[in-house]
C-alpha positions as CSV (number, residue, x, y, z in Angstrom):
1,M,-32.7,19.7,33.7
2,S,-30.3,17.2,32.2
3,H,-27.2,18.4,30.5
4,A,-26.7,17.7,26.8
5,V,-24.2,14.9,26.4
6,I,-21.2,15.4,24.1
7,E,-19.9,11.9,24.8
8,S,-22.1,9.0,25.9
9,E,-21.4,6.8,28.9
10,E,-20.1,4.0,26.6
11,H,-17.7,6.4,24.9
12,R,-16.4,7.6,28.3
13,A,-15.9,4.0,29.4
14,L,-14.1,3.2,26.1
15,R,-11.9,6.2,26.7
16,S,-10.8,5.2,30.2
17,A,-10.3,1.6,29.2
18,V,-8.0,2.5,26.3
19,A,-6.2,5.1,28.5
20,A,-5.5,2.3,31.0
21,L,-4.1,0.1,28.2
22,G,-2.0,3.0,27.0
23,A,-0.7,3.6,30.5
24,R,0.6,0.0,30.7
25,Y,2.7,0.6,27.6
26,G,3.4,4.4,27.5
27,R,6.1,6.4,25.9
28,S,9.0,4.3,27.1
29,Y,7.6,1.3,25.3
30,M,7.3,3.3,22.1
31,D,10.8,4.8,22.5
32,T,12.3,1.3,22.9
33,V,10.4,0.0,19.8
34,V,11.6,2.9,17.7
35,R,15.2,2.7,19.0
36,E,15.4,-1.1,18.2
37,G,13.8,-0.6,14.8
38,K,10.9,-2.9,15.7
39,H,7.1,-2.6,15.4
40,P,4.7,-2.1,18.3
41,E,3.5,-5.7,17.9
42,E,2.6,-6.4,21.5
43,L,0.4,-3.3,21.9
44,W,-1.2,-3.8,18.4
45,A,-2.0,-7.5,19.3
46,E,-3.4,-6.6,22.7
47,A,-5.5,-3.7,21.4
48,G,-6.8,-6.0,18.7
49,K,-7.6,-8.8,21.2
50,L,-9.5,-6.3,23.4
51,G,-11.6,-5.3,20.4
52,Y,-10.2,-1.7,20.1
53,L,-8.7,-1.9,16.6
54,G,-12.0,-3.0,15.1
55,V,-14.5,-0.9,17.0
56,N,-15.6,0.7,13.7
57,L,-16.1,-2.6,11.8
58,P,-19.4,-4.5,11.5
59,E,-20.2,-7.0,14.2
60,E,-21.0,-9.8,11.8
61,Y,-17.4,-9.7,10.7
62,G,-15.8,-9.6,14.1
63,G,-15.9,-5.8,14.7
64,G,-17.4,-3.7,17.4
65,G,-20.2,-2.4,15.3
66,G,-19.3,1.2,16.1
67,G,-17.9,3.9,13.8
68,I,-15.1,6.4,13.4
69,V,-16.3,8.2,16.6
70,E,-15.2,5.1,18.6
71,L,-12.0,4.4,16.5
72,S,-10.9,8.1,16.9
73,I,-11.3,7.8,20.7
74,V,-9.0,4.7,20.7
75,L,-6.2,6.4,18.7
76,E,-6.5,9.7,20.7
77,E,-6.2,7.9,24.0
78,L,-3.3,5.8,23.0
79,G,-1.6,8.9,21.7
80,A,-2.3,10.8,25.0
81,A,-0.5,7.9,26.8
82,G,2.5,8.3,24.5
83,C,2.0,5.2,22.4
84,P,-0.1,6.0,19.3
85,L,-0.6,3.3,16.6
86,L,-0.3,5.1,13.3
87,L,-1.4,2.1,11.3
88,M,-4.9,2.5,12.9
89,V,-5.3,5.4,10.5
90,V,-4.7,3.0,7.6
91,S,-5.7,-0.5,8.4
92,P,-9.1,-0.3,10.2
93,A,-10.0,3.3,9.3
94,I,-9.3,3.5,5.5
95,C,-9.1,-0.1,4.3
96,G,-11.5,-1.6,6.8
97,T,-14.1,1.1,6.1
98,V,-13.8,0.8,2.3
99,I,-14.1,-3.0,2.4
100,A,-17.0,-2.9,4.9
101,R,-18.9,-0.4,2.7
102,F,-18.0,-1.5,-0.8
103,G,-16.3,-4.9,-0.7
104,T,-17.8,-8.2,-1.9
105,E,-19.1,-10.7,0.6
106,E,-15.9,-12.7,0.0
107,Q,-13.6,-9.7,0.6
108,K,-15.4,-8.9,3.8
109,R,-15.1,-12.4,5.1
110,A,-11.5,-12.7,4.0
111,W,-10.3,-9.4,5.5
112,L,-12.6,-7.8,8.1
113,P,-12.2,-10.3,11.0
114,G,-8.4,-10.1,10.7
115,L,-8.4,-6.3,10.5
116,A,-10.7,-6.2,13.5
117,D,-8.7,-8.4,15.8
118,G,-5.3,-7.1,14.6
119,S,-4.1,-10.4,13.2
120,R,-4.0,-8.9,9.7
121,T,-3.2,-5.4,8.5
122,M,-3.6,-3.6,5.2
123,A,-1.6,-0.6,4.0
124,F,-3.0,2.0,1.6
125,G,-1.2,3.2,-1.5
126,I,-2.4,6.5,-3.1
127,T,0.5,9.0,-3.2
128,E,2.8,8.9,-6.2
129,P,6.2,10.6,-6.9
130,D,4.4,13.0,-9.4
131,A,0.9,13.0,-7.9
132,G,0.6,14.1,-4.3
133,S,-2.6,16.1,-3.6
134,N,-3.6,15.9,-7.3
135,S,-5.0,12.4,-7.4
136,H,-6.2,13.0,-11.0
137,R,-2.5,12.7,-12.0
138,I,-2.1,9.2,-10.7
139,T,-0.3,7.2,-13.3
140,T,-0.6,3.7,-11.8
141,T,-2.8,2.0,-14.3
142,A,-4.8,-1.2,-14.3
143,R,-5.6,-2.9,-17.6
144,R,-7.7,-6.0,-18.2
145,D,-6.1,-9.1,-19.5
146,G,-8.8,-11.8,-19.9
147,D,-10.3,-12.1,-16.5
148,D,-7.2,-10.7,-14.8
149,W,-6.1,-7.2,-14.0
150,V,-2.5,-6.1,-14.6
151,L,-1.2,-3.1,-12.5
152,T,1.8,-1.0,-13.4
153,G,3.0,2.1,-11.5
154,R,4.8,3.6,-8.5
155,K,3.8,4.8,-5.1
156,V,5.7,6.8,-2.4
157,F,5.3,7.5,1.3
158,I,3.3,4.4,1.9
159,S,3.2,3.4,5.7
160,G,3.7,0.0,7.1
161,V,4.1,-2.0,3.8
162,D,6.7,-4.3,5.5
163,V,4.2,-5.5,8.1
164,A,1.0,-5.3,6.1
165,D,-0.4,-8.5,4.6
166,A,-1.6,-6.5,1.6
167,T,-1.8,-3.0,0.3
168,M,-5.0,-1.4,-1.1
169,I,-3.7,0.3,-4.2
170,V,-5.4,3.3,-5.9
171,G,-5.0,2.7,-9.6
172,R,-6.8,4.0,-12.7
173,T,-8.6,2.0,-15.3
174,E,-9.8,3.1,-18.7
175,D,-13.5,3.8,-19.0
176,A,-14.8,1.8,-22.0
177,R,-17.4,4.4,-22.8
178,T,-15.4,7.6,-22.6
179,G,-11.8,6.4,-22.8
180,K,-11.0,8.5,-19.7
181,L,-9.1,7.1,-16.8
182,K,-11.1,6.6,-13.6
183,P,-9.9,5.6,-10.1
184,C,-10.2,2.0,-8.9
185,L,-9.1,0.2,-5.8
186,F,-7.2,-3.1,-5.7
187,I,-6.1,-5.4,-2.9
188,V,-2.5,-6.5,-3.6
189,D,-1.0,-9.2,-1.5
190,R,2.6,-8.4,-0.3
191,E,4.0,-11.5,-1.9
192,T,2.5,-10.9,-5.3
193,P,5.1,-11.2,-8.1
194,G,6.0,-7.7,-9.5
195,F,5.1,-6.0,-6.2
196,G,8.3,-4.4,-4.8
197,Y,8.9,-2.0,-1.9
198,R,11.9,-0.1,-0.7
199,Q,12.2,1.8,2.6
200,I,12.5,5.6,2.5
201,P,14.9,6.9,5.2
202,M,12.9,9.4,7.4
203,E,13.9,11.9,10.1
204,V,10.6,11.1,11.9
205,A,11.1,8.9,15.0
206,A,8.2,6.5,14.3
207,A,7.7,2.8,14.7
208,E,6.0,2.7,11.3
209,K,8.3,2.8,8.3
210,Q,7.7,4.6,5.0
211,F,8.1,2.9,1.6
212,E,8.3,3.5,-2.1
213,L,6.4,0.9,-4.1
214,T,7.0,-0.4,-7.6
215,L,4.2,-2.3,-9.4
216,D,5.8,-4.0,-12.4
217,E,3.1,-5.8,-14.4
218,V,1.5,-7.1,-11.2
219,R,-1.1,-9.7,-12.3
220,L,-4.2,-9.8,-10.1
221,P,-7.4,-12.0,-10.2
222,A,-10.7,-10.3,-11.0
223,D,-11.7,-10.4,-7.3
224,A,-8.8,-8.1,-6.3
225,L,-10.9,-5.2,-7.4
226,V,-12.7,-3.6,-4.5
227,G,-16.4,-2.7,-5.1
228,D,-17.7,-1.4,-8.3
229,E,-15.4,-0.4,-11.1
230,D,-17.6,2.6,-11.8
231,A,-17.8,3.9,-8.2
232,G,-14.1,4.3,-7.6
233,L,-14.1,8.0,-6.7
234,L,-17.0,7.5,-4.2
235,Q,-15.2,4.6,-2.6
236,L,-11.9,6.5,-2.5
237,F,-13.5,9.4,-0.5
238,A,-15.3,6.9,1.8
239,G,-11.7,6.0,2.9
240,L,-10.2,9.5,2.8
241,N,-12.6,11.2,5.2
242,P,-11.9,8.7,8.0
243,E,-8.2,9.1,7.2
244,R,-8.4,12.9,7.9
245,I,-10.5,12.3,11.1
246,M,-8.0,9.7,12.4
247,T,-5.0,11.9,11.6
248,A,-6.6,14.6,13.7
249,A,-7.0,12.0,16.5
250,F,-3.4,11.0,16.1
251,G,-2.3,14.6,16.5
252,L,-4.6,15.5,19.3
253,G,-3.3,12.5,21.3
254,M,0.3,13.7,20.8
255,A,-0.7,17.3,21.8
256,R,-2.3,16.1,25.0
257,F,0.7,13.9,25.8
258,A,3.1,16.9,25.3
259,L,0.9,19.3,27.3
260,A,0.5,16.8,30.2
261,R,4.3,16.5,30.4
262,A,4.7,20.3,30.3
263,V,2.0,21.0,32.9
264,D,3.5,18.4,35.2
265,Y,7.0,20.0,34.8
266,A,5.6,23.6,35.3
267,K,4.0,22.5,38.6
268,T,7.1,20.9,40.0
269,R,10.1,22.8,38.6
270,E,11.0,25.7,40.9
271,V,13.0,28.8,40.1
272,W,13.2,31.8,42.5
273,K,11.2,29.8,45.2
274,S,8.1,29.3,43.1
275,P,7.0,26.7,40.5
276,I,7.6,28.1,37.0
277,G,3.9,27.5,36.3
278,A,3.1,30.4,38.6
279,H,4.4,32.7,35.9
280,Q,2.0,33.8,33.2
281,A,4.6,33.6,30.5
282,I,4.6,29.9,31.1
283,A,1.0,29.4,32.2
284,H,-0.8,31.4,29.6
285,P,0.7,29.7,26.5
286,L,-0.1,26.3,28.0
287,A,-3.7,27.4,28.7
288,Q,-4.0,28.7,25.2
289,S,-2.7,25.4,23.8
290,H,-5.2,23.5,25.8
291,I,-8.0,25.6,24.4
292,E,-6.8,25.1,20.9
293,V,-6.6,21.3,21.4
294,E,-10.1,21.2,22.8
295,L,-11.5,23.2,19.9
296,A,-9.8,20.9,17.4
297,R,-11.2,17.9,19.3
298,L,-14.7,19.3,19.1
299,M,-14.4,19.6,15.3
300,M,-13.0,16.1,15.1
301,Q,-16.0,14.8,17.0
302,K,-18.4,16.7,14.7
303,A,-16.7,15.2,11.6
304,A,-16.8,11.7,13.1
305,V,-20.5,12.0,14.0
306,L,-21.3,13.3,10.5
307,Y,-19.4,10.6,8.8
308,D,-21.0,7.8,10.9
309,S,-24.4,9.2,10.2
310,G,-23.8,8.8,6.4
311,D,-23.5,12.5,5.5
312,D,-20.4,12.2,3.3
313,M,-20.5,15.7,2.0
314,A,-20.7,17.5,5.4
315,A,-18.3,15.0,6.8
316,G,-15.7,15.8,4.1
317,E,-15.8,19.5,5.0
318,A,-15.7,18.9,8.8
319,A,-12.9,16.3,8.4
320,N,-10.7,18.7,6.5
321,M,-11.3,21.4,9.1
322,A,-10.6,19.0,11.9
323,K,-7.4,17.8,10.3
324,Y,-6.3,21.5,9.8
325,A,-7.2,22.5,13.3
326,A,-5.5,19.5,14.8
327,G,-2.3,20.0,12.8
328,E,-2.0,23.6,14.0
329,A,-2.9,22.8,17.6
330,T,-0.4,19.8,17.7
331,V,2.6,21.8,16.4
332,K,1.9,24.7,18.8
333,A,1.4,22.3,21.8
334,V,4.6,20.4,21.2
335,D,6.5,23.6,20.6
336,Q,5.2,25.1,23.8
337,A,5.9,22.0,25.8
338,V,9.5,21.9,24.7
339,H,10.0,25.5,25.6
340,T,8.4,24.9,29.0
341,L,11.0,22.3,29.8
342,G,13.9,24.4,28.4
343,G,17.0,22.2,27.9
344,N,15.1,19.2,29.3
345,G,12.6,19.6,26.4
346,L,15.4,18.3,24.1
347,A,16.6,15.6,26.5
348,S,15.6,12.0,25.6
349,E,14.4,11.4,29.2
350,Y,11.3,13.5,28.7
351,G,10.3,12.2,25.3
352,L,9.3,15.5,23.8
353,A,12.1,16.3,21.3
354,S,11.1,13.4,19.0
355,L,7.6,14.9,18.8
356,I,8.9,18.0,17.1
357,T,9.2,16.3,13.7
358,G,6.2,14.0,14.5
359,A,3.9,16.9,15.1
360,R,4.8,18.3,11.6
361,V,3.4,15.1,10.1
362,V,-0.1,16.1,11.2
363,R,0.3,19.4,9.3
364,I,1.6,17.7,6.1
365,A,-0.2,14.3,5.8
366,P,-2.5,13.0,4.5
367,V,-3.3,16.3,2.9
368,S,-1.4,19.6,3.4
369,R,-2.9,22.5,5.2
370,E,-2.6,24.5,2.0
371,M,-4.8,22.0,0.1
372,I,-7.3,22.2,3.0
373,L,-7.4,26.0,2.6
374,N,-8.0,25.5,-1.1
375,F,-10.8,23.1,-0.4
376,V,-12.5,25.4,2.2
377,S,-12.1,28.5,0.0
378,H,-13.5,26.7,-3.1
379,T,-16.0,24.3,-1.7
380,T,-17.2,26.0,1.5
381,L,-16.9,29.7,0.6
382,G,-17.6,29.3,-3.1
383,L,-14.6,31.3,-4.2
384,P,-13.1,30.7,-7.7
385,K,-11.0,27.5,-7.9
386,S,-7.2,28.2,-8.0
387,Y,-6.1,24.7,-8.9
């Protein structure tokens, strides 16, 4: 009797190919990039050339014709090798997905081949100083002026704006019928007059920088609007579900990297004539962490399969749960890895200390665990809404 397959032969082949690429770069490459304040350009370019960055994008626009299942494998394996590419969450997963699903033919032709081969990148701007989880409070507005759009507002914690060719901005336009503001997505080129960005100093050791954006009467042509003006919310969630799934992949790769370092250390470090891994106080927490990572990974795979099958509602629920589970598993795995190494856990040589703040990112972004609990209690369990 054949065993049910969780991952196909192609998926396993993709996993090992990306793992091999990651092994050629590894943690030391990423540490050097971060230390020198650079960007992981070489790895990004090679991953793009090999077709890994665009596995989820349509084949007719230079992509691999796969989905978020494949893209999450790529990010997870690069993370497990110690060199995750955070902009994968944004450029191919959010922006690429939204353009592939809702963009005009011109937008697809202009952007998807470059997003797929890594030669172009796009950032994503939703969060505002006064509107984090509550996207209904977004104050960035777009008004029509003849055929043009004029954007005004502010964004905060936007990754990679300095390297991205453009940023997909979530703004709000006035509905002619109701007078209410509704979300809309716009592609804003980095060099557009009135589009300003300022780096936010962060305590996270990451190659990708964070920015505050100011949009001061930014004038855009009509074709900067992505998709249908009346389907903004639908388009927005089409991008946010892959973002949650990919954040889970980012975390799980980091967790696997940390656990592998800890297990290796526990096998070889000897105290009182035996490896420290022989002691259950060391072995059991690592085993527990491994189980939690595997459970979170299964939920991530479920969310990705649901998303790729077109079931947006079920995918939204699973993506939130996967992101929550991955955040918890990542923080615990990194914590346990550091404790396994003791003082060495804080030494630069082992590359774990910088993950302590990095792991927290998975709990906080792109949606906090508290908001996920709100979502699950209200949407899944049907409890009264608290917000």
